[in-house]
C-alpha positions as CSV (number, residue, x, y, z in Angstrom):
1,M,-9.1,-51.1,-14.4
2,R,-5.4,-50.9,-15.2
3,T,-3.6,-47.6,-14.6
4,R,-0.6,-48.5,-16.8
5,H,-0.3,-49.7,-20.4
6,S,2.7,-51.9,-21.3
7,I,4.6,-51.2,-24.5
8,T,7.4,-53.4,-25.9
9,I,10.2,-51.8,-27.8
10,S,13.4,-53.0,-29.5
11,L,16.7,-51.3,-29.2
12,P,20.1,-51.8,-30.8
13,P,22.5,-53.6,-28.4
14,E,24.6,-50.5,-27.8
15,M,21.6,-48.4,-26.8
16,A,20.2,-51.2,-24.6
17,A,23.6,-51.4,-22.8
18,E,23.5,-47.6,-22.3
19,V,20.0,-47.9,-20.8
20,E,21.2,-50.6,-18.4
21,E,24.3,-48.6,-17.4
22,T,22.2,-45.5,-16.8
23,M,19.7,-47.5,-14.7
24,K,22.5,-48.7,-12.5
25,V,24.2,-45.3,-12.2
26,E,21.0,-43.4,-11.5
27,R,19.4,-46.2,-9.5
28,R,16.2,-46.0,-11.5
29,T,13.9,-48.5,-13.2
30,R,13.8,-49.0,-16.9
31,S,10.3,-47.7,-16.9
32,E,11.3,-44.5,-15.1
33,L,14.1,-43.9,-17.5
34,M,11.9,-44.5,-20.6
35,R,9.1,-42.3,-19.2
36,E,11.5,-39.4,-18.6
37,A,13.0,-39.9,-22.1
38,L,9.5,-39.7,-23.6
39,R,8.5,-36.7,-21.6
40,T,11.7,-34.9,-22.8
41,Y,11.0,-35.9,-26.4
42,F,7.4,-34.7,-26.2
43,S,8.3,-31.4,-24.6
44,I,10.9,-30.7,-27.3
45,R,8.4,-31.5,-30.0
46,R,5.8,-29.3,-28.4
47,F,8.2,-26.4,-28.1
48,P,10.6,-26.7,-31.0
49,E,13.9,-24.8,-30.9
50,E,13.6,-21.5,-32.6
51,T,16.1,-20.1,-35.1
52,P,17.4,-16.7,-33.9
53,T,16.9,-13.7,-36.1
54,P,19.9,-11.9,-37.5
55,A,19.5,-9.2,-34.9
56,E,19.4,-11.8,-32.1
57,L,22.6,-13.5,-33.5
58,R,24.4,-10.1,-33.5
59,A,23.3,-9.5,-29.9
60,I,24.5,-13.0,-28.9
61,R,27.9,-12.3,-30.5
62,R,28.2,-9.0,-28.8
63,G,27.4,-10.6,-25.4
64,E,29.9,-13.4,-26.0
65,A,32.6,-10.9,-26.9
66,A,31.8,-8.8,-23.8
67,Y,32.1,-11.9,-21.6
68,R,35.5,-12.8,-23.1
69,R,36.7,-9.3,-22.3
70,G,35.5,-9.7,-18.7
71,D,32.8,-7.0,-19.2
72,Y,30.2,-8.5,-17.0
73,V,28.9,-8.6,-13.4
74,T,28.1,-11.6,-11.3
75,L,24.6,-12.2,-10.0
76,N,25.6,-11.3,-6.5
77,E,27.1,-8.0,-7.7
78,Y,24.0,-7.2,-9.7
79,L,21.7,-8.0,-6.7
80,R,23.9,-5.9,-4.4
81,D,23.7,-2.9,-6.8
82,V,20.0,-3.1,-7.3
83,D,19.3,-3.6,-3.7
84,G,19.2,0.2,-3.1
85,R,20.7,0.1,0.3
86,P,24.2,1.7,0.7
87,H,26.8,-0.9,1.5
88,R,29.8,0.0,3.5
89,P,32.9,-2.0,2.8
90,R,33.9,-4.3,5.6
91,K,37.3,-4.2,7.2
92,K,39.4,-7.2,6.5
93,V,39.9,-9.5,9.5
94,S,43.2,-11.1,9.8
């Protein structure tokens, strides 16, 4: 019994050329590329993008403004602060 099913598709020349170029760059087969494209399509369809609520949009705008002002901490800074252990500053080595 076959474990694969072949499907024939037609593409505009520009898209076919893009597929061929991507295959070369990523060193993948056409089948691998098409399988990934279909998996991505199916996952997007299964979990459609949601439209943010007005409150969420306001929160996003506030966060973007804070980021532009430099009002943020890096992940390393955050992890250091929540670690709970006191950290002593290290002396600079010259």
